[in-house]
C-alpha positions in Angstrom: 14.2 47.4 19.4 12.6 49.2 16.5 12.9 52.5 18.3 16.7 52.1 18.5 17.0 51.0 14.8 14.5 53.3 13.2 13.5 56.0 15.7 16.5 57.3 17.4 20.0 58.8 16.8 21.7 56.4 19.2 24.5 54.5 17.5 25.0 51.6 20.1 22.6 49.1 21.5 23.9 47.1 24.4 22.1 44.0 25.8 23.5 42.6 28.9 22.6 39.0 30.0 23.7 37.1 33.1 23.9 33.5 31.9 23.0 32.2 35.4 19.7 33.7 35.3 18.8 33.9 31.6 18.0 30.8 29.3 20.3 30.5 26.3 17.1 30.2 24.2 16.1 33.8 25.3 19.5 35.1 24.2 19.1 33.3 20.8 15.7 35.0 20.4 17.2 38.4 21.4 19.9 37.9 18.8 17.4 37.0 16.2 15.2 40.0 16.9 18.3 42.3 16.8 19.3 40.8 13.5 15.8 41.2 12.1 15.4 44.8 13.1 19.0 45.6 11.8 18.0 44.1 8.4 14.9 46.4 8.3 17.0 49.3 9.1 19.5 48.6 6.4 16.7 48.2 3.8 15.1 51.5 4.8 18.3 53.5 4.8 19.4 51.9 1.6 16.2 53.3 0.0 16.9 56.7 1.4 20.6 56.7 0.8 21.3 57.9 4.3 23.0 55.2 6.2 24.2 55.9 9.8 26.4 53.3 11.4 24.6 51.5 14.3 26.0 48.6 16.3 24.6 46.1 18.6 26.4 44.4 21.5 25.3 41.4 23.5 27.4 41.2 26.8 27.2 37.8 28.3 28.3 37.6 31.9 29.7 34.1 32.5 30.9 32.6 35.8 33.8 30.5 36.1 32.0 27.9 38.2 29.3 27.5 35.5 31.8 27.2 32.5 30.1 24.0 31.6 27.2 26.1 30.1 29.6 28.0 27.9 29.0 25.5 25.1 25.3 26.3 24.9 26.2 29.9 23.9 28.0 29.0 20.9 25.6 30.6 18.5 27.1 34.1 17.8 28.3 33.2 14.2 28.4 36.3 12.1 29.1 38.4 15.2 32.6 39.5 16.4 33.4 38.0 19.8 35.6 39.4 22.5 36.4 37.6 25.8 37.3 39.7 28.7 38.9 37.6 31.5 38.2 40.0 34.3 37.1 43.6 34.8 39.3 45.4 37.2 40.3 48.9 37.9 43.2 50.1 35.8 46.3 50.8 37.9 47.1 53.6 35.5 44.7 55.7 33.3 44.9 54.3 29.8 44.2 57.7 28.2 47.3 59.1 29.8 49.4 56.3 28.5 48.1 56.6 25.0 48.1 60.3 24.6 51.0 61.4 26.9 54.6 62.2 26.1 56.8 59.2 26.8 59.3 61.2 28.8 56.5 62.6 31.0 54.9 59.1 31.4 58.1 57.5 32.7 58.8 60.4 35.1 55.3 60.6 36.7 52.5 58.2 35.6 54.4 55.0 35.1 57.9 55.5 36.6 60.9 53.9 34.8 61.9 52.1 37.9 58.4 50.4 38.2 58.7 49.2 34.6 62.2 48.0 35.2 61.3 46.0 38.4 58.4 44.4 36.5 60.4 43.5 33.3 63.9 43.0 34.4 63.8 39.3 35.0 62.0 38.8 31.7 64.7 40.7 29.9 67.5 38.6 31.6 65.7 35.4 30.9 65.6 36.3 27.2 69.5 36.0 27.1 71.1 32.7 26.4 72.7 31.1 29.5 73.8 27.5 30.1 71.1 25.3 31.5 72.4 24.9 35.0 71.9 26.0 38.6 74.8 28.5 38.5 73.0 30.3 35.6 69.8 30.5 37.5 71.5 31.9 40.6 73.5 34.4 38.4 70.2 35.6 36.8 68.6 36.1 40.2 71.6 38.0 41.4 71.6 40.3 38.4 67.9 40.9 38.8 68.3 41.9 42.5 71.6 43.9 42.1 70.7 45.9 39.0 67.7 47.4 40.8 70.0 48.3 43.8 72.1 50.7 41.8 70.3 53.9 41.1 73.1 55.4 38.8 73.0 52.3 36.6 69.1 52.5 36.5 69.5 56.2 35.4 71.9 55.0 32.6 69.3 52.6 31.4 66.6 55.3 31.5 68.6 57.6 29.2 
């Protein structure tokens, strides 16, 4: 721990814990040691006026079937917490979506037609319709028919 904070140029410390194999008391101890080492680091760099941002991250691997144990890990006050539901491979590379040109993206990486198929029903449901079966059937019909007309889809794309 001291090597990370005082003897390295690394900026990120990651501690991974599987909550099914590690006792919550061990994780609390690790958090305490990280915080203590960080405080020592901050004191030393304050004296030298040479602060380098360093971060610590504790990743807790939780299992759905053991969610009852989740309450025992409610000790991360003072830390930012993020919950990730699942880890899955991205369908499309995020870097391309963030850095690419929108016109290129909807032609290649994430075709407009795919976006339309995914979002059309939601768009139609955002409109006000009477609350009856006829309206439901009409929305379903529109959703199906719009996607069947490439000329109309091209007009939407423009």
